[in-house]
LUMDO-931512 format. One record per residue (C-alpha): z, x, y. Coordinates in steps of 0.02 Angstrom, whole numbers, plus 50000, padded with zeros to 5 digits. Example, Ala and Ser with C-alpha at 12.3 -4.5 7.8 and 13.67 -1.06 7.14 Angstrom:
# LUMDO-931512
503905061549775503575068449947
//
This chain:
# LUMDO-931512
503104925049328502004940549403502844957249424503704958749589502584973649670500474970849631499404987249683500974995849732500654988349894501084968449891502694962749841502694945249769503924932349847503984916049810502764904049729501834891949876500504883049766499524880949597497714877349563496684875249409496314893049387497664901249476499344902149553499564907049755501284915949805501934920349962501894939749999502244953850092501044968250127502114982350126500824995950227500514982950373502044973750361501404957850374501304940950261500014936450164499494924350025499334931149861498274922549703498594928949555497344920049408498284911749269498684921949109497394910648996496024915049120496304933249155496054936748947494184930248977493154944049029491724932849103493074925449212493784942049261492224947749318491774931149411493514932649485492914950449566491214946049606491724929949709493244941349785491944952549842490934938949907492274929649979492914945050084491134947350168491454930550245491994931650428492174913150532493664906850618493554892050490493554901650334495244908450275495074926450269495194938450118496074955750151496204963249988495734961349792496424971249631497084971749459498774978149401498994978649212498364963749139498504952449308496924949149417497544945149613496724941749782497714945049956497194933750077497784927550259499324917350268499154898950332500434886850421499864869250443499424854550292497914852750182496964837050249497204827450084499074827650116498674821950302497514808050260499044801650127500284803650277499504794450433498014787750352496174786350411495704797150573494614790950723492994792650699492854808250836494144815550738493064814950583491794822450684492484835550749493324843050571491534839050498490984852750627491944863350601491774862650393489854865050450490094882150533491334890550396489774882950262488664889250383489304906750362489464905950160487664899650136487024913150240487854926250111487074913049955488764909649914488864889749871490774883249890490574870549770492254862749771492454857749943493714842749969495014838150062496324848749960495464864050009495404860950208496754866650297497184858650442498254871750546499584866450700498174869650844497024855650753495724867550693495264868650519494994884650387494114881650229495174887350082494874892049900493164900249842493904901549687492524894749583491244897849739489674905449653488444916849728486734909349714486044924249620487584925649514487004928849307488764929749250488444913149181487424906549048487104888949118487924878249282489424873249204490184858249328491654863749417492524856349556493344839849571492494823749515492894813549659492024825749785490504835649680488514830949717487634818449562486654836449538488324845649493488874833749376487344835649275487704853049283485914855949369485494871049506486514867649651485984873549826486784871550011486294852249998487814849849838489084857149969488334845150094488534830349985490554836549961490624836150119489794819850170491204814550047492724821350140492244813150292491914797650199493704798750150494294805850307493424790150397494174776950276495684783250207495014782550038493764790049921491964782349884492014782549690493534780949594494054777049412495064780349252494324795549220493334812149294491674804249175491844786949273491964795149417490624807149404489534793849318489604784249487489314798249579487444798049487487244780649489488174770349628487804769349816489494771249911490064754650017489654757750172490964765250271490984752650417491404737550295493224746150241493674752750428492744743050573492984755550674491664766950589490394766950718488414764550665487944783150698489374790850618488924781550473487224783550470487714802550478488794802250333487864790650204486394803950250487664817250180487924806950021485964803749975485534806549784484124815149807484624831449873482834831649993483404816050070485154825550140485424837750292484574852150230485764864850301487354865550368486904869650531485664853050545487164842850495488264851450630486824847950773486964829350720488864828650718488754837150890487374825150941488754810950909490144818551000489174821351160488184803751162486634811651116485384799151013485874803550820484394805650701485054801950515483454793250447483504791050244482054789550154481994770150041483414761150138484974773250123485514775050271484554774650466485184777850646484464781350810485714771350933486314782451066488074787251024488714781451209488154763651142489424765351012490894770051139490304754451253490824742251100492374735651115493904733551018493004735150842491524738450907490764720850959489254720351076488404735851017486884736650899487194743350714485624747250616486034750950440484844749150303486084749950167485694754149990485074739549868486624732249777487784734649939488114717650011489014719450177490444709150194490344691550276488504692850235488254680950070486674689049966485554687350104484854703550108483234710350201481744702950099482344689249980483544674650004483494655949918484234653249751483124662049643482574676849751481004667049778480234668849977480584656250086479244648250198479014659650365478834649650507477394660550581477124651650721478884649550787479284667650749477794671450862478284663851023480054670751007479344687150988478174686251156479744678951240480764692751169479324707551238479084700751388480774697651433481114716251384479804722451485480284713451656482124718151621481464738651604480364737051768481834727751847483014742351791481624756151857481444750152017483514748452044483904766451986482324772252094483014764752242484814771952206485644756452107486644761051990486634768551814487504770851647488844785651671488344798851532489394807151423490104825351461491714826251333491654838351205490384848751301490654865851358491084866051544489304878251573488534863451464489154848551575488954857851750487134862051716486754846651659487664838551815486754848751923484744845951833485344826751873484674819252029485924806152006487504812951978488494825552068490054836852028491654833252060493334842452020493494851351870495234851551811495954861151672497494855851552498014863251380497544855051208498104857951029496534848450973495004854151088494464872051115494764881751259493354879151397492764863451306492844845851428494514834651381493924820151466492874814651634492984801651766492164788651755492054787851596490414787351508489474771051470490034762551631488674760251766489024768251944488164771552085486854785952122487734801152209489504796152111490414812452099490834816251888492654824051878492844835051723494594839351648494394855951539495394861951405496434878551424496624877851239498404877751161499774879251268500804896351260502184895851162503744898551273504504914351280506194918551219507594934151195507634940051033509444940450949510304953950872510414952950687511294970350655512804967850523512104949550506511764941050331510064935450294510904914950294511654919950464510044927550531509064914050492510054900450577510234911750745508304912550753508154894950710509274892650865507914900650984506324893750873506094912250785505594912050601506434924550500505624934550389506374948450248505634967050254506104982050125507844986650125508305001050207509785013750186511115014650348512655025450352513485011950458512994995050400513754987750215512554984750094511714967950083511844964050293510494965950403510134985750475508694985050569507484971450640505804969050715505624968050850507124973750911508604963351005508424957651165506494959451160505454944651234504474933851086503544919151085504464902850992503634901050816503414921350804504144932250657505584941850663505644953150522507484960350466507764975950340509414974850245510554990050206510624998750049511995006450115512065025950150510915038350071511765050749960511315069249955512025081049876513125093949961512605112049934513605124849874514155136449997515595146249917515375165449971514035163650094514435168150273515075158050427513415157750483512275156050316513515140750266513335131450415511385132850436511405126850252512375112650276511635106750430509745108650360510395096050207510985082450341512795085650356513925088150502514905103950479516835107650536517645125850502519335132150474520145149750445521165154750313521975171750246521205177550074521605190549971520185187249872518725183150002517905195950135518365191350299516985179550365516435171450210516775154850134518475151250025518105134750007517205117050078517625098650049516865086849989515835092149864514395083149740513615067949844514005063250002513225051150116512145060750245513065064150418514665067850320515555080350399515965095850273517585105850321517075124550272518635136650238518215154950315519115167950248519975178550389520605193450247522285193650183523905189950272525135204050319526795200250335528285215050373529635218950231531035216950308532605229950245533795222650131534845237150100536785233950078536465214450084537235205249923535575201749795535685182249825535365184150018533985197049988533025185949891533285170250001532745180650149531165188150067530555171449991530765161850135529365176450203528155170750085528505187049968528995185749764530545195149718530725205749560532515214349527532955232949459534765234449418535545251949401537175260649384537915266949530539765272649577539605271049746539115255049785539915239149730539105227349580537695215249658537335223749825535435230149858535335249449866533535249749888531825238149875529825243549851528665240749950529195245250118528325243950273527185227250269526315216650134525005203650099525795185950112526355182449947526595201149880527925204349757529465216449822530455223949704532485226449759533555240049676535125232049632536685241449600537785235649444539535246049500539945261349410539445265949243539795279649128538655292349133538025303149286537225300349438535995288349490534225289349592533845274149701532985269649812533425268349996531855260750096531365274650203529975269550298528225262650286527535277450180528555270550027530085270249942531165284749953532125289349803533695299849821535015307749695536825309449690537955314949582
//
């Protein structure tokens, strides 16, 4: 398992895939707060300096490729011994999985996917990047039906000198013959692999298979593929010819650029004549694509002209291939006269038919309706306007998950049928994917992650975990905040990011003992705390200064700190207790908060136990010590002095004999 955080920015979450050289994890870009995919090179390759150097070069090269049909590369880096690439996180399924689950695709869909892959390869080839591993596993089909080409992990710039030889990389079922032989590679190698991908998409199986990679690689070099139509009769002559031209053994016989192949596919989709010729009998197709759409059911009723590779026998034809027949391959006698007569008759019929058609069309009879599907609205309207036979009817629009915005989805009347001069062609144009339904975002505060996921799924939204935050009012492990906020509007399928609480943030409470009232309040508030004040009496702390504060130590921000401020000493009037018995005087003084001491003396005049004086007099701070002078009764000595408690200036001492 890699580190939890890479580059101090990318949080690594769960693994979502593994390949030959790297594993892919779902991740979170904590700076931009967006979900990403993180490709991490496997440890055994990270230790190889040559692989690491290629990894760096290829990440930089792939990041320069910008296309709606190429997965976006955001960043790359090295963290310790870990090499990683950060890229766009895609939704959908790869083409390989789709073919396994649903079987062969309709021919038009094969051509549409092939056209989009061509656009991706065109961008890469213009940057001198050869993908080298085009296969269905690397083609992601998104929910809107469009594709993205993934994994330039073994792509190599044509001017790279990091390897001594062109080592064979890629998957044996899809590599070109020259790639299996370690030869120099160019754009035509990717075109061969794309031809294999379209072959599999059209038939549901790869053209060459075997028990091991070596067997398959040898077949790529030495054997010709079975024409797709023999596996799937729905594959028409034009698409078959395009696929077989892509898969020509000689790179010079293939389409030379991705743009050239894309034009052929677009001609096929729009009903124009497809040029897909290969010398020496690999594939020939000059049939207008509209003719293949006029075939009924499984293609009956249309001309299919395919010159198949040597050794490939079409189903139902026996061994009679062009140029050889008879049990020993000897030429059969040719019936020259009969053939000549038949040829002349056919030619005459053709000329008559052409003349009749010409005069009928000039006189405004009927013509075959052209195909406008897959053209842009502007292209279709322009072609209709330029025609002196058709007129433009209504142009409607509708949403489509598979056809790009502004492209014709359907037409009425359909192409391939006969219609009179002046017939209005009604078009339906794609508005693109239907906007998702808008819903209100639920309030997730104080929910657990499981509760939040259920609440979001109930309205069609997707839960996504963000970075935890401190929250004074939410228990740890529950949701503190969310984005978008509760009550906001979002579209079905949108992400809602939630942040779990780490509990309140704890901070040290400043020591404000001995501070003035204002200084203490200012220090505590600047530290993030609330303040409550109370006045107390203190004989030790000057009035207006802090005696105590609570609580102390580390506290959550926002906690209220109670500050006790000195009001100075609390003075209490001292009552006169002269003449009271000592117990009563003691109780009275203690009830007022004083401490009592005693000074016992002999006294001839007062009975024993009676208070005859006290000190100090007047007033004293709460808790002060009061000394009571208490009579012991008559003694043996002479006169005795005692306190009489006269006035606030202190005790008065009188002497009697």
